C-alpha positions in Angstrom: -10.3 -45.4 -45.5 -7.0 -47.2 -45.7 -4.0 -45.8 -43.7 -1.8 -43.7 -46.0 -4.6 -42.9 -48.4 -6.5 -39.8 -49.4 -5.4 -36.3 -48.5 -2.5 -37.5 -46.3 -0.9 -39.5 -49.0 -1.4 -36.6 -51.5 0.5 -34.2 -49.1 3.1 -36.6 -48.4 3.6 -37.0 -52.2 3.6 -33.2 -52.7 6.5 -33.0 -49.9 8.5 -35.5 -51.8 8.0 -33.4 -55.0 9.0 -30.3 -53.2 12.2 -31.8 -52.0 13.1 -33.6 -55.3 12.2 -30.6 -57.4 14.1 -28.1 -55.1 10.9 -26.0 -55.2 11.6 -23.9 -52.0 14.4 -21.7 -53.2 13.1 -21.0 -56.4 9.6 -20.1 -55.1 11.0 -17.7 -52.5 13.0 -15.9 -55.2 10.1 -15.7 -57.4 7.6 -14.7 -54.5 10.1 -11.6 -53.3 10.9 -10.4 -56.9 7.4 -10.4 -58.0 5.7 -9.0 -55.0 8.4 -6.3 -55.1 7.5 -5.6 -58.7 3.8 -5.5 -58.1 4.0 -3.2 -55.1 6.3 -0.7 -57.0 4.3 -0.7 -60.0 1.1 0.0 -58.4 2.8 2.7 -56.3 3.6 4.5 -59.6 0.0 4.1 -60.8 -1.3 5.5 -57.3 1.0 8.4 -57.4 0.5 9.3 -61.0 -3.2 9.1 -60.8 -3.6 11.1 -57.5 -1.1 13.8 -58.8 -3.0 14.1 -62.0 -6.0 15.0 -60.3 -7.7 11.6 -60.8 -9.7 11.6 -57.5 -12.4 9.1 -58.3 -11.4 5.9 -56.5 -13.1 3.7 -58.9 -10.7 4.7 -61.7 -7.8 3.9 -59.5 -9.4 0.5 -58.4 -10.0 -0.4 -62.0 -6.7 0.4 -63.1 -5.3 -1.6 -60.2 -7.3 -4.6 -60.7 -6.5 -4.6 -64.4 -2.9 -4.3 -63.7 -2.9 -6.9 -61.0 -4.8 -9.2 -63.4 -2.4 -8.5 -66.1 0.7 -9.3 -63.9 -0.9 -12.4 -62.6 -1.6 -13.8 -66.0 1.7 -12.6 -67.4 3.5 -14.2 -64.2 1.8 -17.5 -64.4 1.9 -18.1 -68.1 5.5 -16.6 -68.6 6.9 -18.5 -65.5 5.1 -21.7 -66.5 6.8 -21.7 -70.1 10.1 -20.6 -68.8 10.3 -23.0 -66.1 9.0 -25.9 -68.1 11.7 -25.4 -70.6 14.4 -25.1 -68.0 13.2 -28.1 -66.1 12.7 -30.2 -69.4 16.4 -29.4 -70.1 17.5 -30.7 -66.6 15.5 -33.8 -67.0 17.1 -34.6 -70.3 20.4 -34.1 -68.8 19.6 -36.5 -66.0 18.5 -38.8 -68.6 21.9 -38.8 -70.2 23.6 -39.1 -67.0 21.8 -42.0 -65.8 21.7 -43.6 -69.3 17.9 -44.3 -69.0 14.7 -42.5 -69.6 13.2 -40.4 -66.8 9.5 -40.4 -68.2 6.9 -41.6 -65.6 9.3 -41.4 -62.7 9.3 -39.4 -59.5 11.8 -37.0 -61.1 9.4 -36.2 -64.0 6.4 -35.8 -61.6 8.6 -33.5 -59.3 9.6 -31.3 -62.2 6.0 -30.9 -63.4 4.9 -30.1 -59.7 7.6 -27.6 -59.3 6.8 -25.9 -62.6 3.2 -25.5 -61.5 4.0 -24.2 -58.0 6.6 -21.7 -59.3 4.3 -20.5 -61.9 1.4 -20.0 -59.5 3.8 -18.0 -57.1 5.1 -15.9 -59.9 1.6 -14.8 -60.9 0.0 -14.6 -57.4 2.7 -12.6 -55.6 2.7 -9.4 -57.8 -1.2 -9.5 -57.9 -1.6 -9.7 -54.2 1.0 -7.0 -53.6 -0.8 -4.7 -56.2 -4.2 -5.2 -54.5 -2.7 -4.6 -51.1 -1.4 -1.2 -52.4 -4.8 -0.2 -53.8 -6.8 -1.5 -50.9 -7.2 2.0 -49.2 -9.1 3.1 -52.2 -11.9 0.4 -51.6 -12.4 2.0 -48.3 -12.5 5.5 -50.0 -15.0 4.3 -52.5 -17.5 3.1 -49.7 -16.9 6.4 -47.8 -14.8 5.1 -44.8 -11.8 7.4 -45.6 -11.1 10.5 -47.5 -9.1 10.7 -50.8 -6.2 12.1 -49.1 -6.1 9.4 -46.4 -6.5 6.8 -49.0 -3.5 8.2 -51.0 -1.3 8.2 -48.0 -2.3 5.0 -46.6 -1.6 3.5 -50.0 1.9 4.9 -49.9 2.3 3.5 -46.4 1.1 0.1 -47.2 3.6 -0.1 -50.1 6.5 0.8 -47.8 5.3 -1.7 -45.3 5.1 -4.5 -47.9 8.7 -3.6 -49.1 10.0 -3.6 -45.5 8.2 -6.9 -45.0 10.0 -8.4 -48.0 13.3 -7.1 -46.8 12.8 -8.7 -43.4 11.8 -12.1 -45.1 15.0 -11.9 -47.1 17.0 -11.2 -43.9 15.6 -14.3 -42.2 16.5 -16.4 -45.4 20.0 -15.2 -45.4 20.3 -14.8 -41.6 21.3 -11.3 -42.0 20.2 -8.0 -40.3 16.8 -7.5 -40.7 17.2 -3.7 -40.2 19.7 -3.5 -43.0 17.4 -5.5 -45.5 14.4 -3.7 -44.4 16.0 -0.3 -44.9 17.3 -1.1 -48.2 13.9 -2.0 -49.3 12.3 1.1 -47.9 14.9 3.3 -49.6 14.1 1.7 -52.9 10.3 2.5 -52.2 11.1 6.0 -51.3 13.3 6.6 -54.3 10.7 5.3 -56.5 8.0 7.5 -55.0 10.2 10.5 -55.5 10.7 9.7 -59.0 7.1 9.1 -59.6 6.2 12.6 -58.0 9.0 14.2 -60.1 7.8 12.7 -63.4 4.0 13.5 -62.5 5.0 17.3 -61.8 7.2 17.3 -65.0 4.4 16.5 -67.2 2.1 19.0 -65.6 4.3 21.9 -66.3 
């Protein structure tokens, strides 16, 4: 195999696309925002189901997988169309500024690459967060833990995911990890409290 060919050449080109398309900052934003949405959405499903006396883990698992799938498809397709439109606009603006077409150039290839990466991140992050939240119910289904343990473990995992996202944001912004983690934790606790209150309100 010739030097510079094959996988190494492909990865080198992807790195170039990553830089030219400014993928990093956008991918980070999509990852955090959508993982946050996925975790909180599934937290609401778990709390609402448990407090409504739905104790069969298969129901929660089915609802969780369906929700994760829906968020994943919605994220990929929605982000792809939105990002494609935005980046097409930028490419046309660059064409007007450069007074020449940008078709079949590194700029067009980088924009296509960035669109695909951002769309994948947008769809995968909420789905993974949602599956993480419902993972204790798989253990319950196979008899490893009780329904109560699965419920509280799910809440604990949600809060851990949120704190992790807060720490990640703190590292990006070079700010206090404690401050960002605490903010995320507070949002999770408030969300859990509201879900509990709503569940009880509809049972009265």
